[in-house]
C-alpha positions as CSV (number, residue, x, y, z in Angstrom):
1,M,-52.5,60.8,47.0
2,A,-55.8,62.7,47.5
3,R,-56.0,66.1,46.1
4,G,-56.6,69.2,48.2
5,T,-59.7,71.3,48.0
6,L,-59.9,74.9,47.0
7,F,-62.2,76.8,49.4
8,I,-63.7,80.0,48.3
9,I,-63.7,82.2,51.5
10,P,-66.0,85.3,51.6
11,I,-65.1,88.1,53.9
12,T,-67.0,91.2,55.2
13,I,-68.0,93.9,52.7
14,A,-68.3,96.7,55.3
15,D,-66.9,97.4,58.7
16,T,-69.2,94.7,60.2
17,E,-68.7,92.1,62.9
18,L,-67.9,88.7,61.3
19,S,-70.7,87.1,63.2
20,Q,-73.3,89.2,61.5
21,V,-72.5,88.0,58.0
22,L,-70.3,84.8,58.3
23,P,-71.4,81.5,59.8
24,S,-69.2,80.0,62.5
25,H,-68.7,76.9,60.3
26,N,-66.5,79.0,58.1
27,T,-64.0,79.5,60.9
28,E,-63.7,75.8,61.5
29,V,-63.1,75.1,57.9
30,I,-60.5,77.9,57.6
31,K,-58.5,77.3,60.6
32,P,-56.4,74.3,59.2
33,I,-55.6,76.0,55.9
34,R,-52.1,77.2,55.5
35,F,-52.0,78.2,51.7
36,F,-54.0,81.2,50.4
37,A,-54.4,82.9,47.1
38,V,-55.5,86.4,47.9
39,E,-56.1,89.8,46.2
40,K,-54.3,91.7,48.9
41,I,-52.0,90.0,51.5
42,K,-52.7,92.8,54.1
43,T,-56.5,92.4,53.8
44,A,-56.3,88.7,54.0
45,R,-54.1,88.7,57.1
46,Q,-56.4,91.2,58.9
47,F,-59.3,89.1,58.1
48,L,-57.7,85.8,59.5
49,R,-56.6,87.7,62.6
50,K,-60.2,89.1,63.1
51,M,-61.5,85.6,62.6
52,D,-59.1,84.0,65.1
53,R,-56.5,85.9,67.1
54,E,-54.3,83.0,67.3
55,F,-54.3,82.1,63.6
56,P,-50.8,81.1,62.6
57,I,-50.1,83.9,60.1
58,D,-46.4,83.4,60.1
59,D,-46.7,79.7,59.3
60,S,-49.0,80.3,56.3
61,T,-48.2,81.1,52.8
62,F,-49.8,83.8,50.7
63,Y,-49.9,84.3,46.9
64,E,-51.0,87.8,46.0
65,Q,-52.8,88.1,42.8
66,D,-51.9,91.8,42.1
67,K,-48.2,91.1,42.4
68,H,-48.2,88.5,39.5
69,D,-49.2,90.1,36.2
70,D,-48.3,87.0,34.4
71,Y,-50.5,84.9,36.8
72,S,-47.6,82.5,37.3
73,Y,-48.6,82.1,41.0
74,Q,-51.5,79.9,39.7
75,K,-49.1,77.1,39.0
76,E,-47.8,77.2,42.5
77,V,-51.3,77.2,43.9
78,I,-52.4,74.3,41.8
79,R,-49.4,72.3,42.7
80,H,-50.3,72.6,46.4
81,L,-53.8,71.4,45.6
82,L,-52.5,68.4,43.6
83,D,-50.1,67.6,46.4
84,G,-53.1,67.2,48.7
85,Q,-53.0,70.7,50.5
86,D,-56.1,72.8,50.9
87,V,-56.1,76.3,49.6
88,G,-58.2,79.3,50.5
89,L,-59.2,82.0,48.0
90,I,-59.7,85.4,49.6
91,S,-60.8,88.6,47.8
92,E,-60.4,92.2,48.8
93,S,-64.0,92.5,49.8
94,G,-67.1,90.3,49.8
95,Y,-67.3,87.1,47.7
96,P,-64.3,85.9,45.7
97,A,-64.4,85.0,41.9
98,V,-67.6,87.1,41.5
99,A,-66.7,90.4,39.8
100,D,-63.2,89.5,41.0
101,P,-59.9,88.1,39.5
102,G,-60.1,85.1,41.8
103,Y,-62.1,83.3,39.1
104,L,-58.9,82.5,37.3
105,I,-57.8,80.4,40.2
106,V,-61.1,78.6,40.3
107,A,-60.9,78.0,36.5
108,E,-57.4,76.4,36.9
109,A,-58.8,74.2,39.8
110,Q,-61.7,73.0,37.7
111,R,-59.4,72.3,34.7
112,N,-57.3,70.1,37.0
113,G,-60.1,68.2,38.5
114,V,-59.7,69.9,41.9
115,K,-62.8,70.1,44.2
116,V,-64.1,73.7,44.8
117,V,-66.1,74.4,47.8
118,P,-67.9,77.9,48.1
119,L,-68.4,78.9,51.8
120,V,-71.4,80.9,52.7
121,G,-71.0,84.6,52.8
122,P,-72.1,88.1,51.5
123,S,-72.2,89.2,47.8
124,S,-73.0,92.8,47.4
125,L,-74.3,92.3,43.9
126,L,-76.8,89.6,44.8
127,M,-78.0,91.3,48.0
128,A,-78.5,94.5,46.1
129,L,-80.5,92.7,43.4
130,A,-82.6,90.8,45.9
131,A,-83.5,94.1,47.8
132,S,-84.1,96.2,44.7
133,G,-87.5,94.8,43.6
134,M,-86.2,94.4,40.1
135,N,-86.1,91.5,37.8
136,G,-84.2,88.7,39.6
137,Q,-84.9,86.0,37.0
138,G,-82.9,87.7,34.3
139,F,-79.9,90.0,35.0
140,T,-76.5,91.0,33.8
141,F,-73.5,92.3,35.7
142,N,-71.8,95.0,33.7
143,G,-69.0,95.9,35.9
144,Y,-67.7,99.4,35.2
145,L,-69.0,101.8,32.5
146,P,-66.1,103.2,30.3
147,V,-64.5,106.3,32.1
148,K,-64.3,108.5,29.0
149,E,-66.8,110.0,26.7
150,P,-68.2,109.3,24.2
151,D,-67.6,105.6,25.0
152,R,-69.5,105.8,28.3
153,S,-72.7,107.3,26.8
154,K,-72.6,104.9,23.9
155,Q,-72.3,101.9,26.2
156,L,-75.0,103.3,28.5
157,Q,-77.4,103.9,25.6
158,F,-76.8,100.2,24.4
159,I,-77.6,98.9,27.9
160,I,-80.7,101.1,28.1
161,G,-81.8,99.3,24.9
162,L,-81.3,96.0,26.4
163,V,-83.4,96.9,29.4
164,Q,-86.3,98.1,27.2
165,K,-86.0,95.0,25.0
166,T,-85.5,92.2,27.6
167,S,-86.5,93.7,31.0
168,F,-83.3,92.2,32.4
169,S,-81.8,94.0,35.3
170,Q,-78.4,95.6,34.6
171,I,-76.0,95.8,37.6
172,F,-73.1,98.2,37.7
173,I,-70.3,99.2,40.2
174,E,-68.1,102.2,40.3
175,T,-65.1,103.4,42.3
176,P,-66.7,105.3,45.2
177,Y,-65.4,108.7,44.2
178,R,-67.3,108.3,40.8
179,N,-70.6,107.3,42.3
180,E,-72.0,110.8,41.6
181,V,-70.8,110.6,38.0
182,I,-72.5,107.3,37.0
183,F,-75.7,108.4,38.8
184,K,-75.9,111.6,36.9
185,D,-75.4,109.6,33.6
186,F,-78.4,107.5,34.5
187,I,-80.5,110.7,35.2
188,K,-79.2,112.2,31.9
189,H,-79.7,109.2,29.6
190,C,-82.5,107.0,30.9
191,P,-86.1,107.4,30.2
192,S,-88.2,108.9,33.1
193,D,-90.1,105.6,33.7
194,M,-87.0,103.5,34.0
195,K,-85.8,102.6,37.5
196,V,-82.5,102.9,39.3
197,C,-81.7,101.2,42.4
198,V,-78.9,102.7,44.6
199,A,-77.5,100.1,47.1
200,L,-75.0,101.8,49.4
201,D,-72.8,100.3,52.2
202,I,-74.4,96.9,52.0
203,T,-74.2,95.1,55.5
204,G,-72.7,98.3,56.9
205,P,-73.9,100.7,59.5
206,N,-75.2,103.2,56.8
207,E,-76.8,100.6,54.6
208,T,-79.3,102.2,52.2
209,I,-81.0,100.4,49.3
210,V,-83.6,102.6,47.4
211,T,-85.2,101.9,44.0
212,Q,-87.0,104.8,42.2
213,S,-87.9,105.8,38.8
214,I,-85.7,108.4,37.0
215,A,-88.5,110.9,37.3
216,D,-88.6,110.5,41.1
217,W,-84.8,110.6,41.4
218,K,-84.8,113.9,39.6
219,K,-87.1,115.2,42.3
220,N,-85.1,113.8,45.1
221,P,-81.4,113.4,44.1
222,F,-79.3,111.0,46.1
223,R,-76.4,112.4,48.2
224,F,-73.3,110.2,47.9
225,D,-70.3,110.0,50.1
226,K,-67.2,107.8,49.4
227,T,-68.9,104.6,50.4
228,P,-69.0,101.5,48.0
229,C,-72.1,101.4,46.0
230,V,-74.0,98.9,43.7
231,F,-76.3,100.4,41.0
232,I,-79.1,98.5,39.3
233,L,-80.8,99.7,36.1
234,G,-84.2,98.1,35.3
235,V,-88.0,98.2,35.0
C-alpha cells in the first residue's frame, strides 16, 4: 500500500484575504484531506471554512497538539500516513513547524519514510528578515528572551556579543503585550550603532517594518499596540 503524504499547510498571519497570501493551488491540495494535526482545532476549522465554505468539517478528524502533553497523538497521525491517508499540518498562525511545535510531527514523518510536502505561504520570520536590510546570509532565530531578570539581561548580553562577533542577524518574537518590554531592553543594553528592526502586523493592514540604529530609536521611540511583532537585532 502506498503511504500518504504529510502536507505542511500555511495559513494567514494577519486578518488578510487568503488570496493575498496563499496560492489557489493550496486549496486544490487541501480539499481532499480529511485528517489534520493542528495547534488549535478552532483556528483550523475557521481556516478551512474560509478557504472553502463547503469543506466537510464534520467528516474530518482533527488531532489538537495542545491537548496531548505526551504527544501520543503522533502515533495516530503516523498510522494514518502509513495506511495511505494524507494528513495536513496546520499551525495557529503562519507557517507550521517553524517556531512551532508542529516540527515534532514532521520529524516523526521523516523517521517513518513519509513524504513531506511544504505548501507555499507566509512566514513572518523570513518576511521580516527579507525586509529588514540585515544579514540574510547568516541569522539565528532565538524565539523568546527569558521573562525574568537577571536571566533576560544575561541572555541579551550574550546575543549582543554574537552579533558583534559574527554579524549574524538575531531574530526574536514576544507575546504582543510584552513588545514594549523587549524593545526597551534593546534600547537599554545594545550599543548605539547596533540596529533593530521592528516588523509589526506582517501582511496585515497596519504592516510596518522599520530598521534603525539604537541611537535613532532613542530619538524616535516606536509606539506599540497589541499586534504580533518580529524583532531583529543586527548590524
